[in-house]
C-alpha positions as CSV (number, residue, x, y, z in Angstrom):
1,M,7.4,112.4,60.0
2,G,5.6,112.0,56.9
3,F,6.2,109.9,54.0
4,F,6.8,112.8,52.0
5,M,9.2,114.5,54.2
6,F,11.0,111.4,54.5
7,S,11.8,111.3,51.1
8,E,12.4,114.2,50.8
9,K,15.6,114.6,53.6
10,F,16.9,111.0,51.6
11,I,17.0,112.9,48.3
12,L,18.7,116.4,49.4
13,K,21.1,114.4,51.6
14,N,22.3,112.2,48.6
15,S,22.7,114.7,46.6
16,I,20.1,114.4,44.5
17,E,17.7,117.3,42.3
18,L,14.4,117.0,42.5
19,P,12.4,117.5,38.8
20,K,10.4,120.0,38.7
21,G,6.3,117.9,39.2
22,F,7.8,114.8,40.4
23,N,5.3,113.4,42.7
24,I,7.8,112.1,45.1
25,E,4.9,110.4,47.0
26,R,4.3,107.2,44.5
27,Q,4.3,104.2,45.9
28,L,7.0,102.7,44.0
29,W,9.7,105.5,45.6
30,Y,8.9,104.1,48.8
31,N,9.3,100.2,47.8
32,F,12.6,100.8,46.3
33,Y,14.3,102.7,49.5
34,N,12.7,100.1,51.5
35,N,13.5,97.2,49.4
36,K,16.9,97.9,47.1
37,N,15.1,95.9,45.1
38,S,16.2,96.1,41.4
39,F,13.1,95.0,39.5
40,D,10.8,97.9,42.0
41,L,13.5,99.8,40.6
42,K,12.5,98.8,37.1
43,K,8.8,99.7,37.7
44,L,10.1,103.1,39.2
45,I,12.0,104.1,35.4
46,D,8.8,103.0,33.7
47,F,7.1,105.8,35.3
48,L,9.9,108.2,35.3
49,I,9.6,107.3,31.6
50,I,6.0,108.4,31.6
51,D,6.2,111.3,33.1
52,E,8.7,112.5,31.3
53,Q,11.7,112.7,33.9
54,H,14.6,111.4,31.5
55,I,17.8,112.9,32.9
56,F,16.2,112.6,36.9
57,A,16.1,108.6,35.8
58,E,19.7,108.6,34.7
59,K,20.9,110.6,37.8
60,L,19.2,108.1,39.8
61,L,20.7,105.4,38.4
62,Q,24.3,106.6,38.1
63,K,23.6,107.1,41.8
64,Y,22.8,104.2,43.5
65,N,25.4,102.2,40.7
66,L,22.3,99.7,40.5
67,L,22.4,100.4,36.8
68,D,24.2,102.2,34.4
69,P,22.2,103.8,31.6
70,I,24.0,101.9,29.1
71,D,22.1,98.8,30.4
72,I,18.2,99.6,30.9
73,P,17.0,96.3,30.0
74,I,13.3,97.6,29.5
75,D,11.0,98.7,26.6
76,L,12.2,102.4,25.9
77,G,8.9,104.2,25.1
78,N,10.7,107.6,24.5
79,K,13.6,107.7,21.5
80,K,14.9,110.6,22.7
81,I,15.9,108.6,25.5
82,E,16.7,105.1,24.1
83,K,19.3,107.2,21.6
84,K,21.1,109.1,24.4
85,L,21.3,105.7,25.9
86,N,22.5,104.1,22.9
87,L,25.3,106.4,22.8
88,H,26.1,105.6,26.4
89,F,26.7,101.9,25.4
90,E,29.3,102.6,22.8
91,N,31.4,103.8,25.6
92,K,30.7,101.6,28.3
93,K,31.3,98.2,29.7
94,I,28.6,95.7,31.4
95,S,27.2,97.5,34.2
96,I,27.5,96.6,38.1
97,F,23.6,96.2,37.3
98,L,24.3,92.9,35.5
99,K,27.4,91.9,37.6
100,N,25.2,91.7,40.5
101,F,22.4,90.3,39.3
102,I,24.7,87.0,37.9
103,K,26.2,87.0,41.9
104,N,23.3,86.7,43.2
105,I,20.8,84.7,40.4
106,K,20.2,81.6,42.7
107,K,18.3,83.5,44.8
108,I,16.2,84.0,42.7
109,K,12.9,82.8,42.2
110,S,10.2,84.2,40.4
111,D,9.5,83.4,37.0
112,D,8.6,87.3,36.0
113,D,12.3,88.0,37.5
114,F,13.9,85.2,35.1
115,K,11.6,87.0,31.9
116,F,13.1,90.0,33.1
117,L,16.5,88.4,33.4
118,N,16.3,87.0,30.0
119,Q,15.4,90.6,28.3
120,V,18.2,91.7,29.4
121,G,20.1,89.8,27.5
122,E,18.0,90.1,24.4
123,Y,18.9,93.5,25.3
124,L,22.6,93.2,25.2
125,L,22.4,90.7,22.4
126,S,20.6,93.7,20.0
127,K,23.4,96.1,20.8
128,G,26.3,93.2,19.5
129,D,27.1,92.2,23.3
130,I,27.3,88.7,22.5
131,A,30.3,87.6,25.5
132,N,27.5,89.1,28.4
133,S,24.8,88.4,26.9
134,K,26.1,84.8,26.8
135,I,27.1,85.4,30.4
136,L,23.4,85.7,31.5
137,F,21.9,83.3,29.5
138,N,24.2,80.8,30.7
139,K,23.5,81.6,34.3
140,I,19.9,81.5,34.1
141,I,20.0,77.9,32.7
142,E,22.5,77.2,35.8
143,V,19.6,77.7,37.7
144,Q,16.6,76.8,35.4
145,P,17.9,74.2,33.1
146,N,14.6,73.9,31.6
147,N,14.1,78.0,30.9
148,E,13.4,78.3,27.0
149,N,13.9,81.7,26.5
150,S,17.8,81.4,27.5
151,L,17.9,78.0,25.4
152,S,16.6,79.4,22.2
153,S,19.3,82.4,22.5
154,L,22.0,80.4,23.1
155,G,20.9,78.7,20.0
156,A,20.6,81.6,18.5
157,I,24.1,82.8,19.9
158,C,26.1,79.6,19.0
159,L,24.6,79.8,15.5
160,I,26.5,83.3,15.4
161,E,29.6,82.1,15.9
162,K,29.5,78.8,14.1
163,K,29.2,76.1,17.1
164,Y,26.9,74.2,15.4
165,E,27.2,71.0,17.6
166,L,26.8,73.0,20.8
167,A,24.0,75.6,18.8
168,E,22.0,72.3,17.8
169,S,22.0,71.0,21.4
170,Y,20.1,74.0,22.6
171,L,17.5,74.7,19.6
172,I,16.8,71.0,20.0
173,T,16.4,71.1,23.8
174,A,14.0,74.7,23.8
175,L,12.1,72.7,20.7
176,S,11.4,69.8,23.5
177,L,10.2,72.3,25.6
178,N,8.0,74.3,23.2
179,E,7.6,71.9,19.6
180,K,6.1,75.5,18.7
181,S,8.4,77.8,18.4
182,F,8.4,78.6,14.8
183,Q,12.3,81.0,16.3
184,N,13.7,77.6,17.3
185,L,12.7,76.0,13.6
186,S,13.6,78.7,11.9
187,N,17.2,79.3,13.7
188,L,17.6,75.3,13.3
189,G,17.0,75.8,9.2
190,S,19.2,78.3,9.2
191,L,22.7,76.2,11.2
192,H,21.4,73.1,8.8
193,R,21.7,75.9,5.5
194,D,24.8,77.2,6.6
195,L,26.3,73.8,6.3
196,N,24.9,73.2,3.6
197,N,22.5,70.4,4.2
198,I,19.6,72.3,2.1
199,K,17.1,69.9,2.0
200,A,17.1,69.6,5.9
201,A,16.9,73.5,6.5
202,H,14.3,74.0,3.6
203,N,12.4,71.3,5.7
204,L,12.2,72.7,8.7
205,Y,11.6,76.4,7.2
206,L,8.3,74.6,6.1
207,L,7.4,73.9,9.8
208,A,8.4,77.2,11.2
209,Y,5.8,78.6,8.2
210,D,2.8,76.4,8.7
211,I,3.1,77.6,12.6
212,N,3.5,81.6,11.4
213,K,3.0,82.0,7.9
214,N,2.9,85.7,7.6
215,N,6.4,86.2,9.7
216,P,8.6,88.3,7.4
217,D,12.0,86.3,8.7
218,I,10.5,82.7,8.0
219,L,9.2,83.4,4.5
220,S,13.1,85.4,3.9
221,C,14.2,81.8,4.9
222,L,12.1,79.9,3.2
223,A,12.4,82.1,-0.2
224,A,16.0,81.2,0.2
225,T,16.1,77.5,0.8
226,F,13.9,77.3,-2.7
227,S,16.4,79.6,-4.6
228,N,19.2,76.7,-3.2
229,L,17.1,73.7,-4.7
230,N,16.4,75.9,-7.9
231,N,13.0,76.3,-7.6
232,F,13.3,79.9,-8.2
233,S,9.9,80.8,-9.5
234,E,8.7,79.5,-5.6
235,A,11.6,81.5,-4.4
236,E,10.3,84.5,-6.3
237,R,6.4,83.6,-5.5
238,I,7.5,83.7,-1.4
239,Y,9.9,86.8,-1.6
240,K,7.1,89.0,-3.7
241,K,4.8,87.6,-0.8
242,G,6.6,88.8,2.0
243,M,7.3,92.1,0.7
244,I,3.4,92.4,0.5
245,I,3.1,91.3,3.8
246,D,6.2,93.9,5.3
247,E,8.0,95.7,2.8
248,N,10.4,97.6,5.0
249,S,11.5,93.9,6.7
250,H,15.2,94.0,6.8
251,S,15.1,90.4,6.1
252,L,13.2,90.1,3.0
253,L,15.0,93.0,1.4
254,T,18.5,91.8,2.2
255,N,17.7,88.1,1.3
256,Y,15.7,89.3,-1.9
257,G,18.3,91.5,-3.1
258,T,21.2,89.2,-2.3
259,Y,18.6,86.4,-4.2
260,L,18.1,89.5,-7.3
261,C,21.9,90.1,-7.4
262,G,22.8,86.4,-7.7
263,K,20.4,86.5,-11.0
264,L,22.7,89.0,-11.9
265,N,19.7,91.4,-11.6
266,Y,21.7,94.3,-10.2
267,T,19.2,97.0,-11.6
268,E,17.0,95.7,-8.9
269,G,18.3,93.7,-6.6
270,L,20.8,96.7,-5.3
271,P,18.2,99.4,-4.4
272,L,16.8,96.4,-1.9
273,L,20.4,96.0,-0.5
274,L,20.6,99.8,-0.1
275,R,17.0,100.1,1.6
276,A,17.9,97.8,4.1
277,V,20.8,99.4,5.3
278,K,19.4,102.5,5.5
279,I,16.6,100.8,7.7
280,K,19.1,99.2,9.9
281,P,22.8,99.4,9.2
282,N,24.4,95.6,8.7
283,A,27.7,94.2,8.5
284,I,26.8,91.6,6.4
285,T,24.1,93.3,3.8
286,L,27.2,96.4,3.2
287,N,29.5,93.4,2.5
288,N,26.6,92.4,0.1
289,I,26.6,95.8,-1.7
290,A,30.4,96.1,-1.5
291,N,30.7,92.8,-3.4
292,V,27.8,94.0,-6.5
293,V,29.5,97.5,-6.7
294,T,32.6,96.0,-7.8
295,N,31.3,94.8,-10.8
296,Y,30.5,98.4,-11.8
297,G,34.5,98.6,-11.7
298,E,33.7,101.2,-8.3
299,Q,36.8,100.1,-6.5
300,K,37.0,102.8,-3.9
301,N,32.5,103.1,-3.3
302,S,33.3,98.8,-2.6
303,I,36.1,99.9,-0.3
304,N,33.5,102.3,1.6
305,Y,30.6,99.6,1.9
306,L,33.7,97.5,3.6
307,D,34.9,99.7,6.2
308,R,31.6,100.5,7.0
309,A,30.6,97.3,7.8
310,L,33.9,97.0,9.9
311,A,32.8,100.0,11.8
312,I,29.9,97.9,12.9
313,D,31.2,94.3,13.0
314,P,35.7,95.0,13.6
315,K,35.7,91.0,14.0
316,Y,34.2,90.3,10.4
317,K,36.7,88.0,8.8
318,E,35.2,88.2,5.5
319,A,35.2,92.3,5.2
320,Y,38.8,92.6,5.7
321,S,39.7,89.8,2.9
322,N,37.1,91.4,0.5
323,K,38.8,94.8,1.5
324,L,42.1,93.5,0.6
325,F,41.0,91.6,-2.5
326,T,39.6,94.4,-3.6
327,S,41.7,97.1,-2.9
328,N,44.3,95.0,-5.1
329,Y,42.3,96.2,-8.1
330,D,42.7,100.1,-7.2
331,P,44.3,101.8,-10.3
332,H,45.3,104.4,-7.5
333,L,47.2,102.8,-5.1
334,S,51.2,102.3,-5.6
335,P,52.6,99.2,-4.1
336,Q,53.6,101.0,-0.7
337,D,49.8,102.4,-0.2
338,L,49.0,98.5,-0.8
339,F,52.4,97.2,1.3
340,E,51.0,99.3,4.2
341,L,47.1,98.3,3.9
342,Y,47.9,94.9,4.1
343,K,49.8,95.4,7.5
344,T,47.4,97.0,8.9
345,I,44.4,94.9,8.3
346,N,46.5,92.3,9.5
347,E,47.2,93.9,12.6
348,L,43.6,94.4,12.8
349,M,42.4,90.6,12.1
350,S,45.6,89.4,14.8
351,K,43.5,91.7,17.1
352,Y,40.0,90.4,17.1
353,L,40.0,87.5,14.7
354,I,42.6,85.4,17.2
355,N,40.5,83.6,20.0
356,S,42.7,81.2,20.9
357,K,46.2,80.2,20.7
358,I,48.1,76.7,20.4
359,D,50.3,75.2,23.5
360,E,53.9,75.6,21.7
361,S,54.2,72.5,23.5
362,L,51.7,70.7,21.5
363,K,53.4,71.7,17.9
364,N,55.4,69.9,15.8
365,T,59.0,70.3,14.8
366,L,60.9,70.4,12.2
367,K,62.7,66.5,11.6
368,Q,65.0,65.1,8.5
369,K,62.5,63.1,7.1
370,E,62.7,60.1,4.3
371,I,58.9,61.6,3.7
372,Y,57.9,64.9,4.8
373,N,54.2,65.4,5.0
374,L,52.9,68.3,3.0
375,G,49.5,70.2,3.5
376,F,46.9,72.2,1.3
377,V,44.6,74.3,2.6
378,S,41.7,75.6,0.0
379,A,37.8,76.3,-0.3
380,D,38.7,74.7,-3.6
381,F,38.9,71.2,-4.1
382,N,35.9,71.4,-6.3
383,N,35.6,72.7,-10.1
384,H,37.5,75.5,-9.7
385,A,40.0,77.3,-11.9
386,I,42.9,75.9,-9.4
387,A,42.2,72.2,-10.7
388,N,43.8,73.7,-13.8
389,F,47.7,74.1,-11.8
390,L,47.1,71.6,-9.1
391,I,46.0,68.1,-10.2
392,P,48.7,67.8,-12.9
393,L,50.9,68.9,-9.5
394,L,49.6,66.1,-7.1
395,S,49.1,63.7,-9.8
396,H,52.9,63.8,-10.5
397,I,54.3,64.8,-7.2
398,S,56.9,62.1,-5.8
399,R,54.9,60.1,-3.2
400,R,58.2,58.5,-2.1
401,K,59.0,62.2,-1.2
402,F,56.1,63.3,0.3
403,N,52.4,62.4,2.1
404,I,49.4,65.1,0.4
405,Y,47.1,66.1,3.1
406,L,44.2,68.4,1.9
407,Y,42.2,70.5,4.1
408,S,39.1,71.4,2.6
409,N,36.8,74.3,3.7
410,S,33.8,73.6,1.6
411,N,30.8,71.7,1.7
412,I,30.8,71.2,-2.4
413,I,31.0,67.3,-3.4
414,D,31.9,66.9,-6.6
415,E,33.7,65.0,-9.4
416,Y,36.8,67.2,-8.9
417,F,36.5,67.1,-5.1
418,V,36.4,63.0,-5.6
419,K,38.9,63.4,-7.8
420,Y,41.2,65.6,-5.7
421,S,40.2,62.7,-2.5
422,D,42.1,60.1,-5.0
423,L,45.1,62.6,-4.7
424,G,45.5,62.9,-1.3
425,V,44.5,62.6,2.7
426,M,41.1,64.9,1.7
427,A,39.8,66.8,5.5
428,K,37.0,68.1,5.7
429,I,37.1,71.7,8.1
430,F,34.4,73.5,6.8
431,E,32.3,72.9,10.2
432,L,35.5,73.4,12.0
433,S,37.0,76.1,14.1
434,D,40.6,77.5,13.5
435,Y,41.4,75.4,16.6
436,E,40.0,72.5,15.9
437,V,41.7,72.4,12.4
438,S,45.4,73.7,13.9
439,K,44.9,70.3,16.5
440,R,44.0,68.3,13.3
441,I,47.0,70.3,11.4
442,I,49.1,69.4,14.3
443,R,48.0,65.8,15.0
444,D,48.5,64.9,11.0
445,K,52.4,66.3,11.8
446,I,52.0,68.3,8.8
447,D,55.5,69.8,7.8
448,F,54.9,72.0,5.0
449,L,51.6,74.0,5.1
450,I,50.4,75.6,1.7
451,D,47.5,77.8,1.6
452,L,45.6,78.0,-1.7
453,S,43.5,81.0,-0.9
454,G,45.2,84.0,0.1
455,H,42.3,86.6,0.5
456,T,39.7,84.9,-1.9
457,S,36.2,83.9,-0.3
458,G,36.4,80.8,2.0
459,N,40.0,81.1,3.1
460,R,41.1,80.0,6.0
461,L,44.3,82.0,6.7
462,S,43.2,82.7,10.6
463,V,44.5,78.6,10.9
464,F,47.8,80.3,9.6
465,K,47.8,82.8,12.2
466,M,48.1,79.9,14.6
467,K,51.0,78.6,12.8
468,P,49.7,75.1,13.3
469,A,52.8,73.6,11.3
470,P,56.6,74.4,11.3
471,L,56.5,76.3,8.0
472,S,54.1,77.3,5.7
473,A,53.6,79.3,2.5
474,T,50.9,81.0,0.2
475,W,51.0,79.9,-3.4
476,I,48.7,80.0,-6.9
477,G,45.2,81.2,-5.7
478,Y,45.7,84.8,-5.1
479,N,49.0,85.6,-6.5
480,F,50.0,88.5,-4.2
481,T,51.2,88.7,-0.5
482,T,48.5,87.8,2.2
483,G,50.3,90.5,4.5
484,M,50.6,87.8,7.5
485,K,54.3,87.2,9.1
486,E,52.9,84.2,10.5
487,I,53.7,82.8,6.6
488,N,56.7,81.7,6.0
489,F,57.6,81.9,1.7
490,F,55.3,83.5,-1.0
491,L,56.1,81.1,-3.9
492,T,56.4,82.8,-7.1
493,D,58.7,82.7,-10.5
494,D,61.6,84.4,-11.4
495,F,59.7,87.3,-13.6
496,Q,57.4,88.1,-11.3
497,L,60.4,87.8,-8.6
498,T,61.2,91.6,-8.3
499,E,62.8,94.3,-6.1
500,A,60.0,95.3,-5.1
501,M,58.2,91.9,-4.4
502,N,61.4,91.2,-2.2
503,K,60.2,94.8,-0.4
504,Y,56.2,94.7,-0.2
505,C,56.2,91.5,0.4
506,I,55.7,90.4,4.2
507,E,56.4,86.3,3.6
508,K,59.8,85.8,1.7
509,P,59.3,85.2,-2.2
510,V,60.7,82.2,-3.5
511,S,61.1,81.4,-7.0
512,L,60.0,78.2,-8.5
513,G,62.1,78.7,-11.9
514,K,61.4,79.9,-14.5
515,F,57.2,79.8,-14.4
516,F,55.7,79.0,-11.1
517,T,53.0,76.0,-12.0
518,S,52.3,73.8,-14.8
519,F,48.7,74.2,-16.3
520,K,46.5,71.4,-17.9
521,P,43.2,73.0,-18.5
522,I,40.3,71.3,-17.1
523,N,37.8,72.8,-19.6
524,S,37.4,71.5,-23.7
525,L,38.6,74.4,-25.6
526,L,38.5,74.5,-29.5
527,K,41.5,75.6,-31.3
528,N,40.5,77.8,-33.4
529,S,42.4,78.1,-36.6
530,C,40.7,80.8,-38.6
531,S,41.2,84.5,-37.5
532,P,38.2,86.2,-36.6
533,F,39.0,89.3,-38.7
534,V,39.6,87.0,-42.0
535,N,35.1,86.8,-42.2
536,N,34.9,90.1,-40.3
537,K,37.1,92.4,-41.9
538,F,38.1,94.5,-38.8
539,I,40.0,93.7,-35.7
540,T,38.3,92.5,-32.3
541,F,40.0,93.0,-29.2
542,G,38.6,91.3,-26.3
543,T,38.1,90.7,-22.4
544,L,37.4,88.1,-20.8
545,T,37.3,90.2,-17.2
546,R,34.9,90.8,-14.2
547,G,33.8,94.1,-13.6
548,I,36.2,94.8,-10.7
549,R,38.9,94.5,-12.9
550,I,38.0,97.0,-15.1
551,N,38.7,101.0,-13.9
552,D,38.3,104.4,-15.5
553,S,42.3,103.9,-16.6
554,L,42.2,100.8,-18.6
555,I,38.6,102.2,-20.5
556,K,40.6,105.0,-21.4
557,I,43.8,103.4,-22.6
558,W,41.5,100.6,-24.2
559,S,39.6,103.7,-26.2
560,Q,42.9,105.0,-27.7
561,I,43.5,101.6,-28.9
562,L,40.2,101.9,-30.9
563,I,40.7,105.0,-32.0
564,C,44.3,104.1,-33.1
565,V,42.8,101.0,-35.2
566,P,40.0,101.9,-37.2
567,N,36.6,100.2,-37.5
568,S,38.0,97.9,-34.9
569,K,35.7,96.0,-31.9
570,L,36.1,95.6,-28.4
571,L,34.4,92.5,-27.2
572,L,33.6,92.3,-23.2
573,N,32.4,89.0,-22.3
574,S,31.8,88.8,-18.9
575,R,28.5,87.5,-16.0
576,S,29.1,91.3,-15.2
577,F,27.4,92.4,-17.9
578,L,24.6,90.3,-17.8
579,D,22.9,93.2,-16.1
580,R,21.6,96.3,-17.6
581,S,22.8,99.2,-15.5
582,V,26.6,97.3,-15.4
583,K,26.7,97.2,-19.2
584,N,24.6,100.7,-19.7
585,Y,27.9,102.4,-16.9
586,I,30.1,100.9,-18.2
587,E,29.2,102.0,-22.6
588,K,28.7,105.1,-21.0
589,K,32.6,105.5,-19.7
590,F,33.6,104.6,-23.0
591,I,31.0,106.9,-24.7
592,N,32.8,109.5,-23.1
593,C,35.8,108.6,-24.3
594,G,35.1,109.0,-27.7
595,I,34.3,105.4,-28.5
596,E,30.7,104.6,-30.3
597,S,28.4,102.3,-28.5
598,S,28.5,100.2,-32.0
599,R,32.1,99.4,-31.5
600,L,31.4,97.6,-28.2
601,I,30.0,93.7,-27.5
602,F,28.6,92.9,-24.4
603,E,27.9,89.5,-24.2
604,F,28.7,86.8,-21.8
605,T,29.0,83.3,-23.8
606,A,31.4,80.0,-22.9
607,L,34.7,80.5,-23.0
608,D,35.4,79.1,-26.5
609,V,32.9,80.8,-27.8
610,A,34.0,84.4,-26.6
611,L,37.6,83.0,-27.6
612,S,36.8,82.4,-31.4
613,K,35.3,86.0,-32.0
614,I,38.6,87.7,-30.6
615,D,41.4,88.9,-32.5
616,I,44.1,90.3,-29.4
617,I,42.8,89.5,-25.2
618,L,43.4,92.8,-24.1
619,D,44.9,92.2,-20.3
620,N,44.3,94.1,-17.4
621,F,46.1,96.4,-14.6
622,P,47.2,96.7,-12.5
623,H,45.5,93.4,-11.7
624,N,46.3,91.0,-14.6
625,S,43.4,88.6,-15.4
626,G,44.5,84.9,-14.2
627,T,43.4,81.7,-15.7
628,T,42.0,82.8,-18.8
629,L,44.9,84.1,-20.2
630,L,46.7,81.1,-20.0
631,E,43.5,79.3,-21.9
632,S,43.7,82.2,-24.0
633,V,46.9,81.6,-25.6
634,Y,45.8,77.5,-25.6
635,S,43.1,78.4,-28.0
636,G,45.7,80.3,-30.1
637,C,44.5,84.0,-29.0
638,P,47.2,86.6,-28.0
639,F,47.1,89.0,-25.6
640,I,48.4,92.1,-24.6
641,T,49.9,92.5,-21.5
642,L,51.3,95.5,-19.2
643,S,53.6,94.5,-16.5
644,T,53.8,96.4,-12.5
645,E,56.1,96.3,-10.1
646,I,54.3,94.1,-8.0
647,S,53.0,90.1,-9.5
648,L,49.9,91.2,-9.3
649,G,50.5,92.7,-12.2
650,R,53.2,90.4,-13.7
651,F,51.2,87.3,-14.3
652,G,50.7,88.0,-18.2
653,G,53.8,88.9,-18.7
654,S,55.3,86.0,-17.1
655,I,53.8,84.0,-19.6
656,N,54.2,85.8,-22.2
657,N,57.9,85.2,-21.1
658,V,57.9,81.9,-21.1
659,L,56.2,81.4,-24.6
660,G,58.9,83.3,-26.2
661,L,56.1,86.3,-27.0
662,Q,58.3,89.1,-24.7
663,E,57.3,91.6,-27.9
664,F,53.7,91.7,-26.4
665,N,55.1,92.9,-22.6
666,A,54.7,96.4,-22.2
667,N,56.0,98.5,-19.3
668,S,54.0,101.7,-19.6
669,N,51.0,102.8,-21.2
670,L,52.2,104.2,-24.2
671,E,54.0,100.8,-25.2
672,Y,50.6,98.9,-23.9
673,V,48.6,100.7,-26.6
674,N,52.1,100.6,-29.1
675,A,52.1,96.6,-28.9
676,A,48.2,96.2,-29.4
677,V,48.2,98.8,-32.5
678,M,50.9,96.9,-34.0
679,L,49.6,93.6,-33.7
680,A,46.7,94.6,-35.1
681,N,48.2,95.7,-38.1
682,N,50.3,92.7,-38.6
683,T,47.8,89.9,-39.6
684,E,50.0,87.9,-41.1
685,K,51.8,87.4,-37.3
686,L,47.9,87.1,-36.7
687,L,47.3,84.6,-38.6
688,Y,50.4,82.8,-38.0
689,L,49.7,82.7,-34.1
690,R,46.2,81.6,-34.6
691,S,47.3,78.4,-36.4
692,N,50.2,77.8,-33.9
693,L,50.0,79.0,-30.4
694,S,48.5,76.4,-29.1
695,E,50.8,73.9,-30.2
696,I,53.7,76.7,-28.3
697,V,52.1,76.2,-25.6
698,Q,51.8,72.8,-25.1
699,R,55.3,72.4,-26.0
700,S,56.1,75.3,-23.7
701,L,57.4,74.5,-20.0
702,I,53.6,75.8,-18.9
703,F,53.0,72.2,-19.7
704,D,55.6,69.8,-18.6
705,H,53.6,69.0,-15.8
706,A,56.4,66.2,-14.8
707,N,59.2,68.8,-14.6
708,F,57.6,71.4,-12.5
709,A,56.5,68.5,-10.1
710,S,60.1,68.2,-9.6
711,R,61.0,71.7,-9.5
712,F,58.1,72.1,-7.0
713,E,60.0,69.1,-5.0
714,N,63.3,70.3,-4.8
715,K,62.4,73.2,-3.5
716,I,60.1,72.3,-0.9
717,I,62.7,70.1,0.5
718,E,65.0,73.1,0.2
719,L,63.0,75.3,2.5
720,I,62.7,72.4,5.0
721,E,65.8,71.0,4.8
722,G,67.3,74.8,5.2
723,N,65.0,75.7,8.4
724,L,66.1,72.5,9.9
725,K,67.3,72.9,13.7
């Protein structure tokens, strides 16, 4: 029987339709049939693609169950088949092909075969299948411990997973095999950059750069560390050099765009980020775009970008938190809408982000003690706004009642970090996994654990999901529910604890009394005794907020106030407005509401300088401002606020309530406008407040640190002892 006849019968017997013009006499088909060797199958597929027999190639693969279409680990030269295979990949699991190779990997001896297997792993990794690519690379180094490609890939994977110690081990081993690998030097640099070891990262990028001076990724990373080291001129030079070499480099577009936006040059930076996601949609880049868009007051657009990021990477924790954080500022969302969103996202976070659980038998149980262990978790034990509230509390809390433990999720070491370290047992958890942090908290025998971040940057809410302490609460850093049933309490005050909060707060709201903190300004603020209107001959309203808090509804209300108070002006003091495109965008919205641009002052100056120019602060809604409201009244500048149903919109009202300034609290848009207009027309009242408000604040409960510490202690002990078994 001739070869052609034999092969044809075999194909017909197995019900494979022979395509027209297919050269059945190719020797590779014979090799494949006789040897059942998958590497020869790979070569056969190469020829099939060359012959444009794509459908037949897929039928062969499916028929013999050796390789699913989703996992063809070859250089697919034809875009049509590549697109089709990518669609398959989204809907199927790892192929039998890969399982068979892993099973028989010890039989493989050829370097070409191992090279091919590395290509398979890289293909899977490029498609986001980290788990299976990691399995394959680990199997390869079981057989070939010095396989440089697999060691390098495992180092890169561990870097993605933030397993820094393991990543460093793999990368250093790979570099010992090939010290000229610029990719491994670059990845090792990225590891050190993640750990905030910027100088070490920079030196490694320089070594990589010496080997390959025209690699866009290396140029991008090197420029980033120049920026971190405040050498901005060199960072700009390297970025621009990279853009000349490859203006479509995803890495350069992303890093240079992020750099420019960080310099508040959204006008040039945002288009680069948009180009980057057009070339290759990437979750981190989409998240960065979302953060930039909030400066324009475009909450909905920002959320759309975050949704796109999460569609690409459902395990992207920061994007979930950013979506909740941004949604708080959306005036179109009702408390019920927010509540449902928080529930949904926390279910998704539980599904995608909790990789391990703590054995219940290892956890501590509550017992009555003379001294309880109280823990605080934050990324902000440094020069951050919470120092205004936390340092006075920790300075006054009784060490006869509590041992204090501080868990810092940041590598920033400054004078405030040193102060905090003197006020409690400090543990740096930035480099630790959630499981490792939870074990540390259990080892410290924490009775009550307090989150200070909510869904702000650097939070470790995923640790709280593991419930490493018997009881937990969220306080001060977010002023709203986390949406997590694993956290027991939301600490607030009488004014903010409404019926709506009982309904829309997942945690149990608990009041700390008339005010939920005390305040001691960490910034030196001038107490201005002279009202600006005396010299200006007109009233200056002001806002000290970021762009994210501004929305169309707010602009309309502020415009009504300006119209009702002739010749008045509005000063908008924020970093956001240093970018001309943001300023022009917001300015145009005011113009559309009938306000001439001459009545708007956009700037960004030191807080005390800005407050010296403002007669009346206009607070934001639905999300009130925070620390700046306390800094304003401390400096003698009153504010008008509108209180909503939930705590996000009741912080300002709570301050005025404590100070006896309830007349400046509004419950509707009309009341808000009327309160602002009435105060603007009452120059006698403005003069009195400018001279006396700072003293009123300092005599109030807000400045009574010992009193608040006592109330805080008593409430925590009450909650602990109320939950003793």
